[in-house]
C-alpha positions in Angstrom: -35.2 -33.4 -135.2 -33.8 -31.6 -132.2 -33.2 -33.9 -129.4 -34.8 -33.3 -126.1 -32.7 -31.6 -123.4 -33.3 -32.3 -119.9 -32.2 -29.7 -117.6 -32.0 -30.6 -113.9 -32.9 -28.0 -111.5 -32.1 -28.0 -107.7 -34.6 -26.1 -105.8 -33.3 -24.9 -102.4 -35.7 -24.7 -99.6 -35.4 -23.0 -96.3 -35.0 -25.4 -93.4 -37.9 -25.5 -90.9 -37.5 -23.1 -88.1 -37.4 -25.7 -85.4 -34.1 -27.1 -86.9 -32.4 -23.7 -86.4 -33.5 -23.7 -82.7 -32.3 -27.2 -82.3 -28.9 -26.2 -83.7 -28.7 -23.2 -81.4 -29.7 -25.3 -78.3 -27.0 -28.0 -79.3 -24.4 -25.3 -79.5 -25.4 -23.7 -76.3 -25.4 -27.1 -74.5 -21.9 -28.0 -75.7 -20.6 -24.5 -74.8 -22.0 -24.9 -71.2 -20.5 -28.3 -70.8 -17.0 -27.1 -71.9 -17.4 -24.0 -69.7 -18.2 -26.3 -66.6 -15.4 -28.6 -67.2 -12.9 -25.6 -67.5 -14.4 -24.1 -64.2 -14.0 -27.4 -62.5 -10.4 -27.7 -63.7 -9.6 -24.2 -62.3 -11.5 -24.3 -59.0 -11.1 -27.9 -57.8 -7.3 -27.5 -56.5 -8.4 -24.4 -54.8 -11.5 -25.8 -53.1 -9.7 -29.0 -52.1 -6.9 -27.2 -50.3 -9.4 -24.9 -48.4 -11.8 -27.9 -47.7 -8.8 -30.0 -46.3 -7.6 -27.1 -44.1 -11.2 -26.4 -42.9 -12.0 -30.0 -42.2 -8.7 -30.7 -40.3 -9.3 -27.5 -38.2 -12.8 -28.4 -37.3 -12.0 -31.9 -36.5 -9.2 -30.9 -34.2 -11.3 -28.3 -32.5 -14.0 -30.7 -31.8 -11.8 -33.3 -30.3 -10.0 -30.7 -28.1 -13.2 -29.4 -26.8 -14.6 -32.8 -26.1 -11.5 -34.2 -24.3 -11.3 -31.0 -22.1 -15.0 -31.2 -21.1 -14.6 -35.0 -20.3 -11.5 -34.6 -18.2 -13.1 -31.7 -16.3 -16.0 -33.9 -15.2 -14.5 -34.9 -11.9 -12.2 -37.6 -13.3 -9.9 -39.3 -10.9 -7.3 -40.5 -13.3 -5.1 -41.8 -10.3 -7.8 -44.4 -9.7 -7.6 -45.8 -13.3 -4.7 -48.0 -12.6 -3.8 -50.3 -9.7 -0.3 -51.6 -9.1 0.0 -55.2 -8.0 3.2 -55.9 -6.1 4.9 -58.9 -4.4 5.9 -59.1 -0.8 9.1 -57.2 -1.4 7.2 -54.2 -3.2 8.3 -55.2 -6.6 5.9 -54.7 -9.4 4.2 -57.8 -10.7 1.1 -56.5 -12.6 -1.0 -53.5 -13.4 -4.7 -53.7 -13.1 -6.9 -51.2 -15.0 -10.3 -49.9 -14.1 -11.7 -50.7 -17.5 -15.3 -49.7 -16.5 -14.1 -46.2 -15.7 -11.8 -46.0 -18.8 -14.7 -47.2 -20.9 -16.9 -44.6 -19.5 -14.3 -41.8 -20.2 -13.9 -42.7 -23.9 -17.6 -43.2 -24.3 -18.3 -39.7 -23.0 -15.5 -38.1 -25.3 -17.0 -40.0 -28.3 -20.6 -38.9 -27.5 -19.6 -35.1 -27.2 -17.7 -35.3 -30.5 -20.6 -37.0 -32.2 -22.9 -34.5 -30.8 -20.7 -31.6 -32.0 -20.5 -33.1 -35.5 -24.4 -33.4 -35.7 -24.6 -29.7 -34.8 -22.2 -28.5 -37.4 -23.9 -26.1 -39.9 -23.1 -25.5 -43.6 -20.4 -22.8 -44.4 -19.7 -20.6 -47.3 -16.4 -20.0 -49.0 -15.8 -17.4 -51.7 -13.5 -17.9 -54.7 -12.5 -14.8 -56.7 -13.5 -14.9 -60.3 -9.8 -14.2 -61.2 -9.0 -17.8 -60.3 -10.6 -18.8 -63.6 -8.3 -16.8 -65.8 -5.2 -18.8 -64.8 -3.0 -15.7 -64.2 -1.4 -15.4 -60.7 -1.6 -11.6 -60.6 -5.4 -11.7 -61.2 -6.1 -14.6 -58.9 -7.6 -12.3 -56.3 -9.5 -10.1 -58.6 -13.0 -10.1 -59.7 -16.4 -10.8 -58.0 -16.6 -13.6 -55.5 -18.1 -17.0 -56.4 -19.8 -18.5 -53.3 -19.2 -22.1 -52.5 -21.1 -24.0 -49.8 -19.3 -26.2 -47.5 -21.2 -29.1 -45.9 -19.1 -30.9 -43.1 -20.2 -34.4 -41.9 -18.3 -36.8 -40.0 -18.0 -39.9 -37.8 -15.7 -40.7 -34.8 -13.9 -43.7 -33.7 -12.3 -43.9 -30.3 -9.7 -46.3 -28.9 -8.0 -46.6 -25.6 -4.4 -47.4 -25.9 -2.0 -48.4 -23.0 1.7 -47.7 -23.7 4.8 -48.7 -22.0 8.1 -47.0 -23.0 11.6 -47.6 -21.7 12.9 -44.4 -20.1 16.2 -45.4 -18.5 17.7 -47.9 -16.0 14.7 -49.5 -14.1 12.4 -46.7 -15.3 9.5 -47.1 -17.5 6.9 -44.5 -18.7 3.3 -45.8 -18.6 0.6 -43.8 -20.4 -3.0 -44.4 -21.1 -4.1 -42.6 -24.3 -7.5 -41.8 -25.8 -6.8 -42.4 -29.5 -9.5 -40.4 -31.3 -10.1 -40.5 -35.0 -12.7 -38.2 -36.7 -13.5 -38.9 -40.3 -14.5 -35.5 -41.7 -16.5 -35.8 -45.0 -16.5 -32.5 -47.1 -19.5 -32.1 -49.6 -19.0 -29.1 -51.9 -19.6 -28.5 -55.5 -17.1 -30.6 -57.7 -15.8 -32.2 -54.6 -16.7 -35.0 -52.1 -13.9 -36.0 -50.1 -13.0 -37.6 -46.5 -10.2 -36.2 -44.4 -9.2 -38.2 -41.4 -8.3 -36.2 -38.4 -6.5 -38.2 -35.5 -5.3 -37.1 -32.2 -3.8 -39.1 -29.2 -4.6 -37.6 -26.0 -2.9 -38.8 -22.8 -5.2 -39.4 -19.7 -2.6 -41.1 -17.5 1.0 -40.5 -17.2 3.2 -42.2 -14.6 6.8 -43.4 -14.4 7.3 -46.9 -13.0 10.6 -47.2 -11.0 12.0 -50.6 -10.3 12.3 -54.0 -11.8 10.1 -53.8 -15.1 8.1 -56.9 -15.8 7.8 -58.6 -19.2 4.4 -58.3 -20.6 1.4 -60.6 -20.9 -2.3 -59.8 -21.0 -5.1 -61.3 -19.2 -8.8 -60.7 -19.0 -10.0 -58.1 -16.5 -7.6 -55.4 -17.6 -4.4 -57.0 -16.2 -0.9 -56.6 -17.7 2.3 -57.9 -16.1 4.7 -60.9 -15.7 8.1 -61.8 -14.5 11.2 -59.5 -14.1 13.3 -58.9 -17.2 16.8 -57.7 -17.4 17.7 -54.1 -16.6 17.5 -51.6 -19.6 19.9 -48.9 -20.3 18.7 -45.3 -21.4 19.8 -46.2 -25.1 17.4 -49.1 -25.2 14.2 -47.4 -26.3 11.4 -49.7 -26.7 7.7 -49.2 -26.7 4.9 -51.7 -26.1 1.3 -50.5 -27.0 -2.0 -52.4 -27.0 -5.7 -51.8 -27.1 -7.2 -52.1 -23.5 -10.4 -53.5 -25.0 -9.0 -55.7 -27.6 -6.1 -57.8 -26.3 -6.5 -60.3 -29.1 -7.4 -63.1 -26.7 
């Protein structure tokens, strides 16, 4: 009796059509992600350098214009300080017109903030050759547009400074210490670039016995006489007029 022989047969069936589409879409998605990662890797350094330069230029320009317009608005800087002397004419203290100084830095801050609010989006173009990675092709190819959206905030501080300038001579200055935080929003990059500028609004030389320093409410700085200083003794005392730490 012949034994029964079983023969296994594997029948191949064609995968459903939607599986092919799913495979193609998956490959396309992976390719797109890898392409975007490579583009970001190549363009991020270029965009960062350009965004930093543009943000600093914009911030510096806004500060310069605001201070220029503020100082041109009939400001009598000589009236911002008042020297208090003794019967022999020796300097005992300096009194500040804090109300007028406060008005000045408030005007400057408002002008800068208004200019920041009026900033419009800009467009920067990056040559396609930047993606290749070869220096001699970096400036070739069609331009890729990149939108630059600057936003910012402003901080203003009023600083009084005393600096030894020689024997019985002291430089006295009042500064507007202005800091603008420029935040740049571009594709693949959101970064904040601080722009800080110190602008003098009062500069004067005090000749005579220089007092040692103490602070009091009402914008008064002064004290008792201290030993004469030589030109080699360069010391500086600075403080915030509206934050004495008292």
